[in-house]
C-alpha positions in Angstrom: -11.0 41.0 -0.4 -9.6 38.1 1.6 -6.1 36.7 1.0 -6.1 33.2 -0.6 -2.9 31.0 -0.9 -2.3 28.9 -4.0 0.3 26.1 -4.2 1.2 23.6 -6.9 4.5 22.2 -5.7 4.6 18.5 -6.9 7.4 17.6 -9.3 6.0 15.1 -11.9 7.9 13.0 -14.4 5.2 12.1 -16.9 5.3 9.7 -19.8 5.9 6.1 -21.0 8.9 4.6 -19.3 9.1 7.2 -16.4 9.3 4.3 -13.9 12.8 3.5 -15.2 14.1 6.8 -13.8 13.2 6.0 -10.1 16.3 4.1 -9.2 18.7 6.7 -10.5 16.6 9.5 -8.9 16.8 7.9 -5.4 20.6 7.3 -5.8 21.0 11.0 -6.7 19.4 11.8 -3.4 21.8 9.6 -1.5 19.2 7.0 -0.7 19.9 3.3 -0.7 17.2 1.4 1.2 13.7 2.0 -0.1 10.5 0.3 1.2 8.0 -0.3 -1.7 4.5 0.0 -0.4 1.9 -1.8 -2.5 -1.1 -4.0 -2.4 -1.2 -7.8 -2.2 -2.7 -8.3 -5.6 -0.2 -6.0 -7.4 2.7 -7.6 -5.5 2.0 -10.9 -7.2 1.8 -9.5 -10.7 4.8 -9.2 -13.2 4.4 -5.4 -13.2 6.1 -5.1 -9.8 8.8 -7.6 -10.6 9.6 -5.6 -13.8 9.7 -2.3 -11.9 12.2 -3.8 -9.4 14.6 -4.5 -12.2 15.0 -0.7 -12.6 16.1 -0.4 -8.9 19.6 -1.8 -9.3 22.0 -0.5 -6.7 19.3 -0.3 -4.1 18.5 -2.6 -1.2 14.7 -3.0 -1.7 12.1 -4.4 0.7 8.4 -4.7 -0.2 5.4 -4.1 2.1 2.4 -5.6 0.4 -0.1 -5.4 3.3 -2.5 -3.0 1.6 -5.9 -4.4 0.6 -9.4 -3.0 -0.1 -10.1 0.4 1.5 -6.9 1.4 3.3 -7.0 1.1 7.1 -5.2 2.4 10.1 -3.9 -1.1 10.8 -2.3 -1.3 7.4 -0.5 2.0 8.0 0.9 0.9 11.3 2.0 -2.4 9.8 3.8 -0.6 7.0 5.5 1.7 9.5 6.8 -1.4 11.3 8.1 -2.8 8.0 9.9 0.5 7.4 11.7 0.3 10.7 12.5 -3.4 10.3 14.1 -2.8 7.0 16.1 0.2 8.2 14.6 2.0 5.3 15.6 5.5 4.3 12.8 6.3 1.8 9.3 5.1 0.6 8.2 4.2 -2.9 4.4 4.2 -3.2 3.4 1.8 -6.0 -0.2 1.1 -6.8 -3.7 2.6 -6.9 -5.2 5.1 -4.5 -5.2 2.7 -1.5 -1.6 1.9 -1.7 -0.5 5.5 -2.3 -2.6 6.8 0.6 -1.0 4.2 2.9 2.5 4.9 1.6 2.1 8.6 2.3 1.7 8.1 6.0 3.9 5.0 6.5 6.9 7.4 6.8 4.9 9.6 9.1 4.2 6.8 11.5 7.7 5.4 11.2 9.1 8.7 12.5 6.4 9.9 14.9 4.7 8.6 18.0 1.1 7.5 18.6 -1.5 6.1 16.2 -2.2 7.5 12.8 -5.7 8.5 13.9 -4.1 11.1 16.2 -2.9 12.9 13.0 -6.2 13.2 11.2 -7.2 16.8 10.6 -10.3 16.7 12.7 -8.9 15.0 15.8 -9.8 17.1 18.8 -6.2 17.1 19.9 -4.5 16.5 16.6 -0.8 15.8 16.9 1.5 18.1 14.9 4.1 16.7 12.4 7.3 17.8 14.1 10.0 15.6 12.5 11.2 15.5 8.8 9.5 12.7 6.9 11.3 10.1 4.8 11.8 10.9 1.2 8.7 9.6 -0.7 8.1 9.0 -4.4 4.9 7.8 -6.0 4.1 5.7 -9.0 0.3 5.4 -9.8 -0.9 2.2 -11.4 -4.5 3.4 -11.8 -6.0 6.6 -13.2 -8.6 7.5 -10.6 -7.7 9.0 -7.2 -4.7 11.1 -8.2 -3.4 10.4 -4.8 0.1 10.7 -6.1 -0.2 14.5 -6.3 -2.5 15.0 -3.2 -1.6 16.4 0.2 -4.1 14.1 2.0 -4.3 10.4 2.9 -7.6 8.8 3.5 -7.5 5.8 5.9 -10.4 3.9 7.5 -10.9 3.2 11.2 -10.2 -0.4 11.8 -13.6 -1.3 13.4 -16.1 1.2 12.1 -14.5 1.5 8.6 -15.3 5.3 8.7 -12.9 7.2 6.5 -10.6 9.7 8.2 -8.1 12.1 6.5 -4.6 13.1 7.3 -4.0 16.4 5.6 -0.7 18.1 5.4 1.7 19.4 2.7 4.4 17.5 4.5 3.0 14.2 3.1 3.2 15.2 -0.5 5.4 13.1 -2.7 8.8 14.6 -3.4 8.5 13.3 -6.9 5.9 11.6 -9.0 6.7 9.1 -11.8 3.5 8.9 -13.8 4.0 6.2 -16.4 0.9 5.2 -18.4 2.5 1.8 -19.2 1.9 0.9 -15.6 -1.9 1.3 -16.1 -2.2 -0.8 -19.3 -2.9 -4.1 -17.4 -5.8 -2.6 -15.4 -9.0 -4.6 -16.2 -11.9 -2.9 -18.0 -14.1 -2.8 -14.9 -11.4 -1.1 -12.8 -10.5 1.2 -15.6 -14.1 2.3 -15.8 -14.5 2.7 -12.0 -11.3 4.6 -11.5 -11.9 6.7 -14.6 -15.2 7.8 -13.2 -13.5 8.7 -9.9 -11.1 11.0 -11.9 -14.0 12.6 -13.8 -15.9 13.1 -10.5 -12.9 14.9 -9.0 -12.7 17.4 -11.8 -16.5 17.9 -11.9 -17.0 18.3 -8.2 -14.0 20.6 -7.7 -15.3 22.9 -10.4 -18.7 23.0 -8.9 -17.4 23.8 -5.4 -18.2 27.3 -4.3 -14.7 27.8 -2.9 -12.6 30.5 -4.6 -9.8 29.0 -6.7 -9.8 30.1 -10.4 -6.6 28.1 -11.0 -8.2 24.9 -10.0 -11.3 25.8 -12.0 -9.3 26.0 -15.2 -7.4 22.7 -14.4 -10.7 21.0 -13.6 -12.4 21.9 -16.9 -9.3 20.9 -18.9 -9.0 17.6 -16.9 -12.7 16.9 -17.7 -12.1 17.6 -21.4 -9.2 15.2 -21.5 -11.0 12.5 -19.6 -14.3 12.8 -21.5 -12.4 12.1 -24.7 -10.3 9.2 -23.4 -12.3 7.1 -20.9 -14.4 5.1 -23.2 -11.3 4.3 -25.4 -9.3 3.3 -22.3 -12.0 0.8 -21.3 -12.6 -0.6 -24.8 -9.0 -0.7 -25.9 -6.8 -1.6 -22.9 -3.6 -1.3 -24.9 -4.4 2.2 -26.2 -1.4 4.0 -24.6 -2.6 7.4 -25.6 -6.0 6.9 -23.9 -4.2 5.5 -20.8 -1.9 8.5 -20.7 -4.8 10.9 -21.1 -6.7 9.2 -18.2 -3.6 9.4 -16.1 -3.3 13.1 -16.7 -7.1 13.5 -16.1 -6.6 11.8 -12.8 -3.7 14.0 -11.7 -5.5 17.2 -12.8 -8.6 16.2 -10.8 -6.5 15.6 -7.7 -4.8 18.9 -8.1 -8.1 20.6 -8.7 -9.9 19.2 -5.6 -7.6 21.0 -3.2 -10.5 23.4 -3.9 -12.7 20.8 -2.3 -15.4 18.4 -3.4 -19.1 17.9 -2.8 -22.0 15.5 -2.0 -21.1 12.9 -4.5 -18.0 12.2 -2.5 -19.9 12.5 0.8 -22.2 9.6 -0.4 -19.3 7.6 -1.8 -17.4 7.8 1.5 -20.5 6.5 3.4 -20.9 3.7 0.9 -17.3 2.7 1.3 -17.6 2.7 5.1 -20.9 0.8 5.3 -20.8 -1.4 2.2 -17.1 -1.6 1.4 -18.0 -0.4 -2.1 -15.1 0.5 -4.3 -14.7 4.3 -4.1 -14.7 4.9 -7.9 -17.7 2.7 -8.4 -19.5 4.5 -5.5 -18.9 7.8 -7.1 -20.1 6.5 -10.5 -23.3 5.2 -9.0 -24.1 8.5 -7.3 -22.8 11.2 -9.6 -25.7 11.7 -12.0 -28.2 11.5 -9.2 -26.5 14.2 -7.1 -25.6 16.4 -10.1 -29.2 16.4 -11.3 -30.2 17.7 -7.9 -27.3 20.3 -7.8 -28.0 21.7 -11.2 -30.6 24.3 -10.2 -28.1 25.9 -7.8 -25.4 26.7 -10.4 -26.9 26.2 -13.9 -24.2 28.4 -15.5 -21.5 26.0 -14.2 -23.2 23.0 -15.7 -23.3 24.7 -19.0 -19.5 25.1 -18.7 -19.1 21.5 -17.9 -21.1 20.5 -20.9 -18.9 22.7 -23.1 -15.7 21.2 -21.6 -16.9 17.6 -22.2 -17.9 18.4 -25.8 -21.6 17.8 -25.0 -24.1 19.5 -27.3 -26.7 21.3 -25.2 -27.0 22.7 -21.7 -26.3 21.4 -18.2 -29.2 19.0 -18.3 -27.6 17.4 -21.4 -24.3 17.0 -19.5 -26.0 15.0 -16.8 -27.6 12.8 -19.5 -24.2 12.4 -21.1 -22.8 11.1 -17.8 -25.6 8.5 -17.6 -24.9 7.4 -21.2 -21.1 7.3 -20.5 -21.6 5.0 -17.6 -23.6 2.6 -19.7 -21.0 2.7 -22.5 -18.2 1.7 -20.1 -20.1 -1.1 -18.4 -21.3 0.6 -15.2 -25.0 -0.4 -15.0 -27.7 -0.7 -12.5 -28.3 1.3 -9.3 -27.1 0.8 -5.8 -29.3 -2.2 -5.2 -27.6 -4.0 -8.1 -24.3 -3.6 -6.2 -25.5 -5.0 -2.8 -26.8 -1.8 -1.2 -30.2 -2.3 0.6 -32.8 0.2 2.1 -32.0 -1.3 5.5 -28.5 0.3 5.2 -29.9 3.8 5.0 -30.0 4.5 8.7 -26.2 4.1 8.7 -25.5 5.6 5.3 -27.5 8.9 5.7 -25.9 10.3 8.9 -22.4 9.4 7.7 -22.9 11.2 4.4 -24.5 14.2 6.1 -21.5 14.5 8.5 -18.8 14.0 5.8 -16.6 17.1 5.4 -16.7 16.9 1.5 -20.4 17.8 1.6 -19.6 21.1 3.1 -18.6 22.5 -0.2 -21.4 21.1 -2.3 -23.0 23.9 -4.4 -26.3 23.2 -2.8 -26.5 22.7 1.0 -27.6 19.2 1.9 -29.1 17.8 5.1 -30.0 14.3 6.2 -33.3 14.3 4.4 -31.6 15.3 1.2 -29.1 12.5 1.5 -31.8 9.9 2.2 -33.7 11.0 -0.9 -30.6 10.9 -3.1 -29.7 7.4 -1.8 -33.2 6.2 -2.5 -33.1 7.6 -6.0 -29.8 5.9 -6.6 -31.2 2.5 -5.6 
């Protein structure tokens, strides 16, 4: 039997009002000059201004250069802002894009070179040799779970291909998960990010990698999200549903240290080629890919159905996912969202090469990905 290492080190402050504890927490660490990393849209909303009222006693600067899918250029601009402010810590405030950028702003503020030189599959990957600035994370969406992840996904500036910096060193030192920060999220984004969270739990459970701890977390995360997502979309002010989706999101991100699968391989390609929102891309592919995967691990699909409260077997679970998408307003196939058959020559090889597909329960080659994309049209 091989030796497997398990680690769940993130400290999480969870609950309504948790954001109010950030200022005192940083002061307790002897920190005074945080850089808040967020996206342009969020920076202009009252939610950020309200959060800043809880940072009294600190000299705060804001970097709001994150937009769309996070890019290497955004990371380097954030690192420059960190240095210009003379910052001593980073506050990540936002959805998955802002949090992924914020994780590596401190890295690039304290290390030489370009962020792409630190991605895990670089042929001469640079090591992280210096201590990183203290980093805390506040999620404003319930999808990626980036606040508890040890990876940061950033896109190449020109090709938009997603690359991953992976290291426990970039983990948040503390997470302040406040469901009140997610209440203002519009229904369409609540739906898309919520499907991202469900996909993380589902794909991590289906991964053939050995990690029983993550399996248990994934099934419970799915149970919580399956009960809460429709309510969070239909009732934006339902704080319990928002809290449950935030927990589902974090559990999915903890679980997927076990790895993901071909739904994410397709979604990463769609993000690179079509600039499609990651959660929406997962939602558009998940039932197509899972229907194809089912014959490989039917017993696991039965467990997914049970966890989601679906009567019937694994096939009924895939049907439930299709119905859930319709209920929360995610309709149509890829074509309805701007994807055309002419894009397949770019989409297929990207998906086939994506590292997440390596732990799909059913091995997939380019011909399989082409068929899956065509079915999803």
